[in-house]
C-alpha positions as CSV (number, residue, x, y, z in Angstrom):
1,M,86.0,69.8,105.0
2,S,83.7,72.8,104.7
3,T,79.8,73.4,104.8
4,S,78.0,76.4,103.1
5,S,77.7,78.2,106.7
6,A,81.3,77.6,107.8
7,P,84.3,79.9,106.9
8,K,85.5,79.4,103.4
9,I,89.3,80.2,103.5
10,D,91.4,79.8,100.6
11,L,95.1,80.7,101.3
12,H,96.7,80.4,97.8
13,T,95.8,82.8,95.1
14,H,97.4,84.9,92.4
15,S,96.6,88.2,90.8
16,R,98.0,90.1,87.7
17,V,100.7,91.4,89.5
18,S,102.4,88.1,89.0
19,D,101.1,85.3,86.7
20,G,97.2,85.4,87.5
21,T,94.7,87.3,85.0
22,D,92.8,89.4,87.5
23,T,93.9,92.7,89.1
24,P,93.9,92.6,92.9
25,T,90.6,94.2,93.2
26,E,89.1,91.9,90.4
27,L,90.5,88.9,92.5
28,I,88.6,90.2,95.7
29,T,85.5,90.8,93.8
30,A,85.6,87.2,92.5
31,A,86.5,86.0,95.9
32,V,83.3,87.4,97.2
33,E,81.3,86.0,94.5
34,A,82.7,82.6,95.3
35,G,81.4,82.8,98.8
36,L,84.8,83.1,100.3
37,S,85.2,84.5,103.9
38,T,88.9,84.7,103.8
39,I,91.5,85.0,100.8
40,A,95.2,85.0,100.8
41,L,97.0,86.9,98.1
42,T,100.2,85.1,97.4
43,D,101.7,86.5,94.1
44,H,105.1,85.3,93.1
45,D,108.1,86.9,94.6
46,T,106.5,90.2,95.1
47,T,104.3,92.3,97.4
48,R,103.1,95.1,95.0
49,G,99.7,93.9,95.0
50,W,99.1,94.2,98.6
51,D,98.0,97.7,99.1
52,E,95.1,97.5,96.3
53,A,94.1,94.0,97.5
54,Q,93.6,95.2,101.2
55,Q,91.8,98.5,100.0
56,A,89.5,96.3,97.9
57,A,89.2,93.8,100.5
58,D,88.1,96.5,103.2
59,A,85.7,98.0,100.8
60,A,84.0,94.6,100.2
61,G,84.0,93.5,103.8
62,L,86.2,90.4,102.9
63,D,88.8,89.2,105.4
64,I,92.5,89.0,103.7
65,L,95.8,87.4,104.6
66,L,98.7,89.1,102.7
67,G,101.5,86.8,101.5
68,T,103.7,85.8,98.8
69,E,104.8,82.6,96.9
70,V,108.6,82.7,97.2
71,S,110.5,80.8,94.4
72,T,113.3,78.7,95.9
73,R,115.6,75.9,94.4
74,L,116.6,72.6,95.8
75,D,119.0,70.4,94.1
76,G,118.4,72.0,91.0
77,H,114.6,71.7,91.3
78,S,112.0,74.3,92.1
79,I,110.3,74.4,95.4
80,H,107.7,77.2,96.2
81,M,107.2,78.6,99.9
82,L,104.0,80.4,100.9
83,A,104.9,83.4,103.1
84,F,102.3,84.7,104.9
85,G,102.3,88.1,106.5
86,A,105.9,88.5,105.4
87,P,106.6,92.2,104.1
88,A,109.5,92.9,101.6
89,K,112.1,94.0,103.9
90,G,115.5,93.0,104.8
91,A,116.9,89.9,103.5
92,L,113.5,88.8,102.2
93,A,113.3,92.0,100.0
94,E,116.9,91.4,98.8
95,I,115.9,87.7,97.5
96,Y,112.8,89.3,95.7
97,E,114.8,91.8,93.9
98,R,117.4,89.1,92.8
99,T,115.0,86.6,92.0
100,R,112.8,89.2,89.7
101,E,116.0,90.5,88.1
102,S,116.9,86.8,87.3
103,R,113.6,85.9,86.1
104,E,113.8,89.0,83.6
105,G,117.0,87.5,82.0
106,R,115.5,84.1,81.8
107,M,112.5,85.3,80.2
108,K,114.6,87.0,77.4
109,A,116.7,84.0,77.0
110,M,113.6,81.8,76.7
111,A,111.8,84.0,74.4
112,E,114.8,84.2,72.2
113,K,115.1,80.3,71.9
114,L,111.4,80.1,71.4
115,A,111.4,82.6,68.6
116,E,113.7,80.5,66.6
117,D,110.5,78.1,66.1
118,F,107.6,79.8,67.1
119,P,106.1,83.2,65.8
120,I,106.7,85.1,69.2
121,T,109.0,87.9,70.6
122,Y,110.0,89.1,74.0
123,E,107.7,92.1,73.5
124,D,104.7,89.8,72.8
125,V,105.6,88.2,76.3
126,L,105.9,91.5,77.8
127,S,102.3,92.5,76.5
128,H,100.7,89.7,78.5
129,C,102.1,91.0,81.8
130,G,100.7,93.5,84.2
131,P,102.7,96.7,84.9
132,G,105.7,95.7,87.0
133,A,104.3,92.0,87.2
134,T,106.9,89.1,88.3
135,L,107.7,87.5,85.0
136,G,107.2,83.8,84.7
137,R,106.6,81.0,82.3
138,P,102.8,81.5,82.1
139,H,103.4,85.0,80.4
140,L,105.3,83.0,77.8
141,A,102.5,80.6,77.6
142,D,100.0,83.3,76.9
143,A,102.0,84.6,74.2
144,L,102.4,81.4,72.4
145,V,98.6,81.0,72.8
146,A,97.8,84.5,71.5
147,A,100.0,83.5,68.4
148,G,98.1,80.2,67.8
149,C,100.7,77.9,68.7
150,F,98.9,76.2,71.4
151,P,95.0,76.2,72.6
152,D,95.8,77.3,76.2
153,R,98.6,77.6,79.0
154,T,98.3,73.8,80.0
155,A,99.2,72.9,76.6
156,A,102.2,75.1,76.3
157,F,103.4,73.9,79.7
158,N,103.1,70.5,78.5
159,G,105.2,71.3,75.5
160,P,108.1,73.6,74.9
161,L,107.8,75.2,78.5
162,R,108.7,71.8,80.3
163,P,111.7,71.8,82.5
164,D,113.2,69.2,80.1
165,S,112.5,71.2,77.2
166,P,115.6,72.8,75.2
167,Y,113.8,76.1,75.3
168,Y,113.8,75.9,79.2
169,V,116.2,78.2,81.2
170,G,116.2,78.2,84.9
171,H,116.4,81.6,87.1
172,W,118.4,82.3,90.5
173,A,116.2,81.3,93.6
174,P,117.3,80.9,97.2
175,S,117.4,77.5,99.1
176,P,114.3,76.6,100.9
177,V,116.2,77.1,104.2
178,E,117.3,80.5,103.0
179,A,113.8,81.6,102.2
180,I,112.5,80.3,105.5
181,E,115.0,82.3,107.4
182,A,114.3,85.3,105.5
183,I,110.6,85.0,105.8
184,R,110.8,84.4,109.7
185,S,113.4,87.2,110.1
186,V,110.5,89.7,109.1
187,G,107.9,88.0,111.3
188,G,106.3,86.0,108.3
189,V,105.0,82.0,108.4
190,P,106.6,79.9,106.0
191,V,104.5,77.0,104.5
192,V,105.9,74.8,101.7
193,A,103.5,74.7,98.6
194,H,102.3,71.9,96.8
195,A,105.2,69.9,97.7
196,L,103.9,66.6,96.5
197,S,102.5,68.0,93.3
198,K,101.9,65.1,90.6
199,T,102.4,67.7,87.8
200,R,106.1,68.4,89.0
201,D,109.3,66.8,88.3
202,F,110.6,66.9,91.9
203,S,109.2,66.4,95.5
204,P,111.4,66.8,98.6
205,N,112.0,63.7,100.5
206,P,111.1,63.5,104.3
207,E,114.6,64.2,105.4
208,Q,114.6,67.5,103.4
209,L,111.3,68.5,104.8
210,E,112.3,67.7,108.3
211,E,115.3,70.0,107.7
212,M,112.8,72.7,106.7
213,F,110.9,72.2,109.6
214,S,113.8,72.3,111.8
215,Y,114.6,75.9,110.4
216,G,111.2,77.3,110.9
217,M,108.8,75.8,108.4
218,A,105.2,76.3,110.0
219,G,103.4,73.7,107.8
220,M,102.6,72.1,104.5
221,E,100.1,73.2,101.9
222,C,98.0,69.6,101.7
223,Y,94.8,70.4,99.7
224,H,95.7,71.4,96.5
225,R,94.3,70.1,93.2
226,D,97.8,68.7,92.2
227,H,97.9,66.3,95.3
228,S,96.5,63.0,94.9
229,A,94.4,61.6,97.8
230,A,97.4,59.3,98.8
231,A,99.6,62.6,98.8
232,Q,97.2,64.6,101.0
233,D,96.9,61.7,103.5
234,W,100.9,61.3,103.4
235,I,100.9,65.2,104.2
236,L,98.4,65.1,107.0
237,K,100.3,62.1,108.8
238,F,103.7,63.8,108.3
239,C,102.7,67.1,109.8
240,E,100.7,65.6,112.6
241,K,103.8,63.5,113.5
242,H,106.1,66.8,113.5
243,G,103.5,69.1,115.2
244,R,102.9,71.1,112.1
245,F,99.8,72.5,110.4
246,V,98.4,72.1,106.9
247,T,96.7,74.6,104.8
248,G,94.6,74.3,101.6
249,G,94.1,76.7,98.7
250,S,93.2,76.9,95.3
251,D,96.1,78.3,93.5
252,Y,93.9,80.4,91.7
253,H,95.1,82.3,88.5
254,G,92.0,83.6,87.0
255,T,91.6,82.4,83.4
256,G,95.3,81.3,83.5
257,K,94.4,78.0,85.0
258,P,91.2,75.7,85.4
259,N,91.7,76.2,89.3
260,R,88.4,77.7,91.0
261,L,88.4,79.8,94.1
262,G,87.7,77.9,97.1
263,E,87.9,74.5,95.4
264,N,90.3,73.8,98.2
265,V,90.1,75.4,101.6
266,T,91.9,75.7,105.0
267,D,90.4,75.0,108.7
268,P,89.5,78.1,110.3
269,Q,91.8,77.1,113.4
270,V,94.8,76.8,111.2
271,L,94.2,80.6,110.0
272,V,94.0,81.5,113.6
273,E,97.3,79.8,114.3
274,I,99.0,81.5,111.3
275,R,97.8,85.1,112.7
276,R,99.0,84.2,116.0
277,M,102.5,83.2,114.6
278,I,102.9,86.4,112.4
279,T,105.1,88.7,114.7
280,A,105.2,92.4,115.4
281,E,108.1,92.5,112.9
282,S,105.8,92.0,110.0
283,L,103.8,95.0,111.0
């Protein structure tokens, strides 16, 4: 999909402002070292890393697309929505605030449940978060790893942090349609993330995806390590049928996941289309 001389565009990365391990500045440095031409910062439910990432990218001469990864819930299951060029304003800002507050309460509840059987506390969990970071299960995983309970995040996620675990607690999130409408209302471009992931317990069906398209979902993330070749082929055909684009990204989290920057990339023409679709509302 890409050659060494072609633009290398990774539209799904995370920093320490959510559940990555790099600061936004460190993320930009790593992206340059990985040979990327464009990176999208898509921290969970927050834009707090935007200013630092933009400044670092400008200094490094790296093209950056600012975004977020919005948590949504469909039929009781988690669906993530990449939001490119969507600032925290209006309904979207309200969604972020409510989600972050709910995540904090959920984190306390899960930490208390885990503390009954594992040597961790809520304070231990917070020690693995960046200042003002969006709290998530990866921070619980880091606390469990630091306590010697599991060798890495993946093992913790496959154990007590599974959605079907007795330790699991959900958090509030808008529906995908509510998120799409909020993203569009501030001029952003919504793209559903890793919708057919082989590591998740739920995937939206064609009718649900078509409903998201009808409300303004611009495309689907196709090239992702959690998508099988068959899933990628299905997404390509489905999006072509409906006149939507596909994106690719690493879902990089620093040392928090094995995902490497640039391992999945986006076609340059898709980036042009995304930037064309971002409206003045987002400026």
